[in-house]
C-alpha positions in Angstrom: -5.7 1.7 17.1 -9.0 1.6 19.0 -12.0 1.8 16.6 -10.0 0.7 13.5 -11.9 -1.9 11.6 -10.3 -5.3 11.6 -8.3 -6.3 8.5 -6.8 -9.8 8.4 -3.8 -11.3 6.7 -6.0 -14.3 6.0 -3.6 -16.5 4.0 -0.2 -16.6 2.3 1.2 -18.8 -0.4 4.4 -19.1 -2.4 6.0 -20.6 -5.5 9.6 -21.5 -6.3 10.6 -22.0 -9.9 12.7 -24.9 -11.2 15.1 -27.2 -9.4 17.5 -25.8 -6.7 20.7 -24.4 -8.1 23.9 -25.1 -6.2 26.6 -22.7 -5.4 29.0 -24.4 -7.9 27.1 -22.6 -10.7 28.8 -19.4 -9.5 32.1 -20.4 -8.0 33.5 -22.5 -10.8 35.0 -19.5 -12.6 35.2 -16.6 -10.2 36.1 -13.2 -11.5 39.6 -12.2 -10.8 40.0 -9.0 -8.8 36.5 -9.2 -7.2 37.2 -7.2 -4.1 34.0 -8.4 -2.4 34.7 -12.1 -2.7 35.3 -12.5 1.0 32.6 -10.0 2.2 30.2 -11.3 4.8 27.5 -9.6 2.7 28.0 -12.2 0.0 28.5 -15.5 1.9 26.6 -17.8 -0.5 23.5 -19.9 0.5 23.6 -23.6 -0.3 20.7 -23.3 -2.8 18.6 -20.9 -4.7 16.0 -21.1 -7.6 16.2 -19.5 -11.0 13.4 -18.7 -13.4 13.6 -20.4 -16.8 14.3 -18.3 -19.9 10.6 -18.4 -20.9 9.1 -17.7 -17.4 7.7 -14.3 -16.6 6.6 -12.4 -13.5 3.0 -13.2 -14.3 3.8 -17.0 -14.6 5.2 -17.0 -11.1 2.3 -14.9 -9.6 -0.3 -17.2 -11.3 1.3 -20.3 -9.8 1.5 -18.9 -6.3 -2.1 -17.5 -6.4 -3.3 -20.9 -7.6 -2.6 -22.3 -4.1 -4.9 -19.6 -2.6 -7.6 -20.5 -5.2 -7.3 -24.2 -4.1 -8.0 -23.2 -0.5 -10.5 -20.4 -0.9 -12.1 -21.1 -4.2 -11.7 -19.3 -7.6 -14.8 -17.1 -7.1 -13.6 -15.6 -3.8 -10.0 -14.9 -5.0 -11.2 -13.5 -8.3 -13.6 -11.1 -6.5 -10.6 -9.2 -5.0 -11.2 -5.5 -5.0 -7.5 -4.6 -4.6 -4.4 -5.9 -6.4 -1.0 -4.7 -5.2 2.1 -5.9 -7.1 5.8 -5.6 -6.6 8.2 -7.1 -9.2 12.0 -7.5 -9.4 12.8 -7.4 -12.3 9.7 -6.1 -14.2 9.4 -7.9 -17.5 8.1 -4.6 -19.1 9.2 -1.7 -16.9 7.0 0.8 -18.7 3.7 -0.6 -17.5 4.6 -3.0 -14.7 3.0 -6.5 -14.2 -0.2 -5.7 -12.3 -2.6 -5.4 -15.2 -1.4 -8.6 -16.9 -1.5 -10.4 -13.6 -5.2 -9.3 -13.2 -5.9 -10.5 -16.8 -4.3 -13.9 -16.2 -6.1 -14.4 -12.9 -9.4 -13.2 -14.2 -9.5 -10.3 -11.7 -11.3 -7.0 -12.1 -10.0 -4.9 -9.2 -11.1 -1.4 -8.5 -7.7 -0.7 -7.0 -4.6 -1.9 -8.9 -1.2 -0.5 -7.9 2.3 -1.5 -9.2 4.5 -0.6 -6.3 8.0 0.4 -7.4 9.5 1.2 -4.1 10.0 -0.6 -0.7 12.1 -3.4 -2.3 12.8 -6.3 0.0 10.2 -4.9 2.6 7.5 -4.2 0.0 5.2 -6.9 1.4 5.0 -4.8 4.6 4.4 -1.7 2.7 1.7 -3.3 0.5 0.1 -4.8 3.6 -0.2 -1.2 5.0 -1.7 0.0 1.7 -4.2 -2.9 1.7 -5.2 -2.2 5.3 -5.7 1.5 4.5 -7.8 0.8 1.5 -9.9 -1.9 3.2 -10.7 0.4 6.2 -11.5 3.5 4.2 -13.4 2.3 1.2 -16.0 -0.4 0.3 -13.3 -2.8 -0.7 -13.3 -6.1 1.2 -10.5 -8.3 -0.3 -7.0 -7.5 -1.4 -4.4 -9.7 -3.2 -0.7 -8.8 -2.6 1.9 -10.3 -5.1 5.6 -10.1 -4.6 7.6 -11.5 -7.6 11.3 -11.9 -7.9 13.0 -12.9 -11.1 16.3 -11.0 -11.1 18.3 -14.0 -10.0 17.8 -16.0 -13.1 18.0 -13.0 -15.4 20.3 -10.3 -14.2 22.7 -12.4 -12.1 23.2 -15.3 -14.5 24.8 -13.2 -17.2 28.1 -14.8 -18.3 30.3 -12.1 -16.6 28.0 -11.1 -13.8 27.6 -14.7 -12.5 31.4 -14.7 -11.7 30.9 -12.0 -9.1 30.3 -12.8 -5.5 27.1 -10.8 -5.4 25.5 -13.2 -7.9 25.4 -16.3 -5.8 23.1 -14.6 -3.2 19.8 -13.9 -5.0 17.1 -16.5 -5.7 13.8 -16.3 -7.6 10.3 -16.9 -6.3 6.9 -15.5 -5.6 5.1 -14.9 -2.4 1.5 -13.7 -2.2 -0.9 -12.6 0.6 -4.7 -12.6 0.8 -6.0 -9.8 2.9 -9.6 -9.4 4.0 -11.9 -7.1 5.9 -12.7 -9.1 9.0 -11.1 -12.5 8.8 -9.3 -14.6 11.4 -5.8 -13.1 11.6 -5.9 -9.4 12.4 -3.2 -7.0 11.3 -2.6 -5.2 14.6 -0.4 -2.4 13.3 2.1 -1.5 10.6 4.9 1.0 10.8 7.0 2.2 7.9 9.8 4.7 7.2 10.9 6.2 3.9 14.4 7.4 4.3 15.3 9.8 1.6 18.9 10.3 2.8 19.7 6.8 1.4 17.8 7.0 -1.8 19.8 6.2 -5.0 22.6 4.6 -3.1 22.0 1.3 -4.8 22.6 1.5 -8.5 22.8 -0.6 -11.7 26.1 -0.1 -13.4 27.8 -1.3 -16.6 31.5 -1.1 -17.4 30.9 1.0 -20.5 28.9 3.6 -18.5 25.7 3.3 -20.5 22.3 3.3 -18.9 20.1 0.2 -18.7 18.0 1.1 -21.7 20.9 1.9 -24.0 22.5 -0.7 -26.3 25.8 -2.0 -24.8 28.4 -4.6 -25.0 29.0 -4.8 -21.2 26.6 -6.4 -18.7 24.5 -4.8 -16.0 25.3 -5.5 -12.4 24.6 -4.0 -9.0 27.3 -1.3 -8.3 28.6 -2.6 -5.0 31.9 -1.4 -3.6 33.6 -2.1 -0.3 32.4 1.3 1.0 28.8 0.9 -0.1 28.7 -2.7 1.3 29.9 -1.4 4.7 27.2 1.3 4.7 24.5 -1.1 3.8 25.6 -3.5 6.5 25.6 -0.8 9.1 22.2 0.6 8.1 20.5 -2.8 7.8 21.8 -4.0 11.1 20.1 -0.9 12.7 17.0 -0.3 10.6 15.1 -3.6 11.1 15.5 -3.7 14.9 14.4 -0.1 15.1 11.3 -0.7 13.0 10.3 -3.8 15.1 11.0 -1.9 18.4 8.8 1.0 17.2 6.0 -1.4 16.2 6.1 -3.1 19.6 6.1 0.2 21.5 3.0 1.2 19.5 1.3 -2.0 20.6 2.5 -1.7 24.2 4.5 -4.9 23.9 8.2 -5.8 24.0 10.2 -7.6 21.4 10.2 -10.7 23.7 6.4 -10.9 23.2 7.1 -11.8 19.6 6.3 -15.5 18.9 7.6 -15.5 15.3 9.7 -13.0 13.5 9.6 -13.1 9.7 12.1 -10.9 7.9 13.5 -10.5 4.5 16.5 -12.8 3.9 19.5 -10.8 2.7 22.3 -12.9 4.2 23.2 -14.9 7.4 24.9 -11.9 9.0 21.8 -9.7 9.0 19.6 -12.6 10.2 21.8 -13.3 13.1 22.3 -9.6 14.0 18.5 -8.9 13.9 17.4 -11.7 16.2 20.2 -11.0 18.6 19.3 -7.3 18.8 15.7 -8.2 19.4 16.5 -10.9 22.0 14.9 -13.8 20.0 16.3 -17.3 19.7 16.8 -18.8 16.2 13.7 -21.1 16.5 11.5 -17.9 16.6 13.1 -16.4 13.5 12.4 -18.8 10.6 15.2 -18.7 8.0 14.9 -19.7 4.3 18.2 -18.2 3.2 20.1 -21.4 2.7 17.2 -23.0 0.7 16.1 -20.0 -1.4 18.8 -17.4 -1.2 17.8 -13.8 -1.0 14.4 -13.7 -2.7 14.3 -9.9 -2.3 10.6 -8.7 -2.0 9.2 -12.2 -2.2 11.2 -13.3 0.8 8.8 -12.2 3.6 5.6 -13.8 2.3 7.6 -16.8 1.0 9.3 -17.3 4.5 6.0 -16.9 6.3 4.3 -19.5 4.1 7.2 -21.9 4.6 7.0 -21.3 8.4 3.2 -22.0 8.4 3.6 -25.1 6.3 6.4 -26.5 8.5 4.5 -25.9 11.8 6.6 -23.1 13.1 3.6 -20.7 13.4 0.7 -21.6 15.6 -2.8 -20.3 16.3 -2.6 -17.3 18.6 1.0 -16.5 17.8 2.1 -12.8 17.5 3.8 -12.8 14.1 5.9 -9.8 13.3 7.0 -9.1 9.7 10.0 -6.8 9.3 12.6 -5.7 6.7 14.5 -3.0 4.9 15.0 -2.2 1.3 17.8 -1.4 -1.1 20.6 0.5 0.6 18.4 1.5 3.4 15.8 3.9 1.8 12.9 2.0 3.4 12.2 0.0 6.5 9.0 -1.3 8.0 7.4 -3.8 10.3 3.9 -5.3 10.7 2.2 -7.3 13.5 -0.3 -10.0 12.9 -2.1 -12.2 15.4 -2.1 -15.4 13.5 -5.0 -17.8 13.8 -4.3 -20.2 11.0 -5.2 -20.1 7.3 -8.6 -18.6 6.8 
């Protein structure tokens, strides 16, 4: 990486909507015959947050970015040249949320991309995109927004909420501020798009209709015992592989990692990843029991929580890692954290 201009993950911030929702919201009337009720994939967290009926992706992004504005000033954040956005679920799938987020925040970015792929590891992917743009163009500032609202929308439907899968997701937003120069350099990013697993995670409805068709049944994720077993096997392997590859590229070992920040799918993945990488729990911050699986928002949200709670210190090697969907993407990024810029 010699000669590559320095790009910094200068700051992160997050926002959680509403009051914490307890597991009783889901388990009071479980669906009979749910074959995945006892799966380790769906062991419920203690809490999660849900968007209100009138809250949108843009609302959550605005509230998270407001914290960056408080620290860096409105003029600096609004001068961002690059805006990268990933939303689950998009409020308007046809156009994405990026342009409306720009309008709400008063941004006029030259680069605006709504990222539809990379799911729970999309923060890593967008960090790579931001780094590429900032090192090859005149752009100097990028804003990354990960918004998750599926928990309070898709998974609270009257029938779907009775399924074991519905107690896992939580809503929230995590944002990153990336700058040319800056205090906390992004040392490297490695990503893998794995076409062999594309399409293995699907939305399904009992009546067989597609998501845009009028229906009487409710949409849910089409998990089966077989698909869950496949996702567990892939996820257990993909994240350690991505982190191992990143460390090799940096001539480091995984034991050099001071803080590992991953997506937060469930307790099984979190335990397996840190054990595979030889890291103790205190070096792998965990927001699962407080926030559930916040999908793409989980990595920046967990990093922000770790910074605020004093688990990340100046000079720490912070590695971000995760995988997406049923395993169609995996990635890892290394940052030498020096504190909020």
